[in-house]
N, C-alpha and C positions, 0 to 999 in steps of 0.2 A: 124508295130509291130516289136519290136526287137527280136533277136534270143532267148534270155533268156526268154522273155515273151512268145514266141511261145512254147518253151520247157515246161514252167510252165503251159501253157494252156492245155497240154495233161494230166496233173495230176488232178484227180478229185475224187469226192465222189461217192458212189454207186448210189445215186439218179441222179446225173448229168450223170454218165455213162449209166444208164438205158434210160434216155431221148435221149442221143446221139445215142445209139444203135437202139432205136426205129426209129429215123429219118433216120439212114443208111438203116434199113430194108425197110422203106417206099420208099427209092430210089432204092431198089432192090440190095443193096450191101451185099455181103457175109461177115459175121463177124466171125473172128477166135479168140479163147480164149485160153490162156495158163497161167500157174502160176508157181511160184517158189520163191526162196530166191534171186538168182542172186546177191550174196554178193560181190564177186570180179569178175567183168566182164572179160571174157576171150574168146578166139577163139571158144571154144565149145558152150558157151552161144550165141555168135553172130551168129554162123552158125545155131544153133537150132532156134533162133528167126527169122532169115531171111527166113529159110525154112518154118517156121510156117506162116509167112506173105504171102508167095507164095501160100498158100492154100485158100486165099480169097482176099477180097478187103480192109478190115480193120483188124488190129491186136490189140487186147486188152490183156494187160499183168497185172495180179494180183500178187502183191508182198506180201510175208509174212511180217507182222510187226516184229519189233525187238523182241517183247515178244514171238510171235509164232515161230520165228527162235530158240530162246533159249529153248523153250519147245520141240523142235525136238531132243535135246541132241547131237548137232553137236560139242559141246565143249564149255568150259567156255568163250573162246575168241570170240565166234561167236554171232551175226554177227560182222564182221570186220568193215563194213561200216554201218552207221545208215540208218534207213528206208528213211529218207529225202534224204540222199546222193544217195541211191539206186534208189529211184524214179526219181531223176534228171538225173542220168546216163542212165537209161532205156528209159526215155522220150526223151533223146537227140538222140536216134537212129531214123533215117529217116523213117524206115519201121514200127515203132511202132506208133499207132494212139492214144492210150489211156492207161493210167497206173493208177491203184488204189491199195489200201492196203486192206488186210484182216487179222483179228486178230485170227480167229478160226484156229483150227488145219488143217482143209481142206477148200477148196473154194466152198463147196457144196451150201451154201446159195447164194453166188455170182452167180454161174452158174444157180441156180434155178430162180434167179431174172432176170438175163441178157439174158438167153436163146440164147447162141451163135449158129451159124450155124455149126461151126466146133470146136471141143474140141481137143487140142493137148497136148501130153506128150512125153517124151523120150521113146525110144524103149525098155527100161527096164520095161515098162508097157505093158499090153496086152489089146487092144481095145475090145476083145471078152470075156474077163474075166467078169463073173457075180457075183462071190462070193465077197461080200464087205469086207470080212475079209482077202482076199488074198492080199499080198504085191504088186501084179501085177495089181490089180483092179484100174481102173481110176475113181476117185471120180467125180460124176456128169455125167458119161457116159450114165446112164439110162435116165436122164432128157433130155440130148441133143438128144439121139436116139428117145425117145418118142415124141419129138417135130419136128421130121423129119430131124434132123441134122446128122452129121458124127463125128466119133471119129477116130483120126489118131495118129500114132506114128512116130517119127523122129529118125533116127539113131544118136547115141551119137558119138561125135568125140573122138576117143581114145586118152588118154594121157592128157586130159584137165579136171581138176576139181578144185574147190576152195580148197578142202581139200589138194590136191597135192601142190597147191601154198602155202598154210599155212605151210605145212610140210617142203617145201623147205626153206622158210623164217626162220624157227626155226633152221635149220641145218647150 
């Protein structure tokens, strides 16, 4: 299998992801799940994803579709990179095992379907927050905890954000 084919094999639909995760669970492998836009990949993203991968055996990354990125109000120019490009870039990371898209505002349906062992977000979220209206609440944390899983946060690398990069390019 060529390298591009290998990268492409990590990109899949929800149905395929569910089957792969079930097979990993049968093998006793711990599945870690995280999500985001990952529009312009930078050191902060790579550090976050690598540390997420360290929390288990397999890392699943869910990416917002272009439509859901635009709905977040990050700016008219966002996303900079199309969902297809973002899928390919994230899938090319050696420590990422599976990548899929979600169009909803949150990945709740994905998390409820996939039931990962570990759910990860940045440290600007609170794994103990239970108020779903709080900006610190981690969507799907209740599902993961109710199924015996863990919810973790990872420190954000200061000075790195897609918004900062976009602003630098404008100046």
